[in-house]
C-alpha positions as CSV (number, residue, x, y, z in Angstrom):
1,M,45.8,42.4,177.6
2,N,42.7,44.0,179.4
3,L,42.5,47.2,181.3
4,L,42.9,45.6,184.7
5,S,46.5,43.8,183.7
6,T,47.4,47.2,182.4
7,V,46.8,49.1,185.3
8,L,48.5,46.7,187.8
9,A,51.7,46.8,185.4
10,V,52.3,50.4,186.2
11,D,55.2,51.3,188.9
12,V,53.8,53.6,191.5
13,N,56.5,55.4,193.8
14,L,55.2,56.7,196.7
15,Q,58.4,58.5,198.3
16,P,58.5,61.8,197.8
17,E,61.2,63.2,195.8
18,G,64.0,65.0,197.8
19,T,62.9,63.4,201.1
20,G,65.4,64.2,204.0
21,N,66.8,66.6,201.2
22,F,65.9,70.4,201.2
23,G,66.7,72.3,198.0
24,G,70.0,70.1,197.5
25,A,70.7,70.6,201.3
26,S,70.9,67.8,203.6
27,I,69.4,67.8,206.8
28,A,73.1,67.7,208.1
29,D,73.9,70.9,205.9
30,L,70.8,72.8,207.7
31,I,72.2,72.0,211.1
32,T,75.7,73.2,210.3
33,W,74.4,76.2,208.7
34,A,72.2,77.0,211.6
35,I,75.2,76.4,214.1
36,T,77.3,79.1,212.0
37,A,74.2,81.4,211.8
38,I,73.8,81.6,215.4
39,I,77.7,82.0,216.1
40,V,77.7,85.0,213.8
41,V,74.4,86.4,214.9
42,A,75.3,86.2,218.6
43,G,78.9,88.1,217.7
44,L,77.3,90.7,215.9
45,I,74.5,91.2,218.9
46,F,77.5,91.3,221.4
47,F,79.6,93.8,219.0
48,F,76.5,96.2,218.7
49,M,75.9,95.7,222.7
50,L,79.3,96.9,223.1
51,V,78.9,100.0,220.8
52,I,75.7,101.2,222.2
53,G,77.2,100.6,225.8
54,G,80.1,102.9,224.7
55,L,77.7,105.7,223.5
56,K,75.5,105.6,226.6
57,W,78.8,106.2,228.4
58,I,79.8,109.0,226.0
59,L,76.1,110.7,226.4
60,S,75.8,109.8,230.1
61,G,77.1,113.6,231.0
62,G,78.8,112.7,233.9
63,D,75.7,111.3,235.7
64,K,76.9,108.3,238.0
65,G,73.7,106.1,237.5
66,Q,74.0,106.3,233.5
67,T,77.9,105.7,233.5
68,E,77.3,102.6,235.8
69,A,74.6,101.2,233.7
70,A,76.7,101.9,230.3
71,R,79.6,100.5,232.2
72,S,77.6,97.4,233.0
73,Q,76.4,97.0,229.6
74,I,79.9,96.9,228.3
75,T,81.1,94.4,230.8
76,A,78.5,92.1,229.7
77,A,79.1,92.5,226.0
78,L,82.5,91.7,226.7
79,V,82.2,88.6,228.6
80,G,79.5,87.6,226.0
81,L,82.3,87.8,223.4
82,V,84.7,86.2,225.5
83,V,82.4,83.2,225.8
84,L,81.5,83.3,222.2
85,F,85.2,83.2,221.0
86,S,86.0,80.6,223.6
87,A,83.3,78.3,222.2
88,W,84.7,78.7,218.9
89,A,88.1,78.2,220.2
90,I,87.2,74.8,222.0
91,T,85.4,73.5,218.7
92,N,88.5,74.0,216.9
93,L,90.5,72.5,219.6
94,I,88.2,69.2,219.8
95,Q,88.5,69.3,215.7
96,T,92.3,69.4,215.9
97,V,93.1,67.2,218.7
98,F,90.1,64.6,218.2
99,G,89.6,64.9,214.4
100,I,85.8,65.4,215.0
101,E,84.2,68.2,212.9
102,I,81.3,69.6,215.0
103,L,80.8,72.5,212.7
104,N,80.6,70.1,209.9
105,F,78.1,68.0,211.3
106,T,77.4,64.7,209.4
107,V,74.3,62.0,209.8
108,P,75.7,58.5,209.4
109,V,73.9,56.4,206.9
110,L,72.4,52.9,208.1
111,T,73.1,50.3,205.5
112,G,72.7,46.7,205.4
113,T,69.7,44.4,205.0
114,A,66.5,44.4,207.4
115,G,66.0,41.9,209.8
116,G,69.6,40.5,210.0
């Protein structure tokens, strides 16, 4: 056996390891994690907006303009919480009624042979 035949007999794997897999997590897992993280962060933001609005109301000292600004911030925070809770409730309703798991996103795998 010469050197050329030895080189040609070596298998070369050009596909990098972990393609479509990020540290053990698939793309579907990352999307699920992102959706959950967005819901949690939005809930925290609306909660803190509500608390800050309440503090502004307490510290307004009876000033009508500051009281109205605090009231509008509290209203916006409550509306945001209601919208966020409604979105969560609708996703759970869709899961229960139709069996579609929106928060457990899965990417279908294509199987079969190429060309038919």
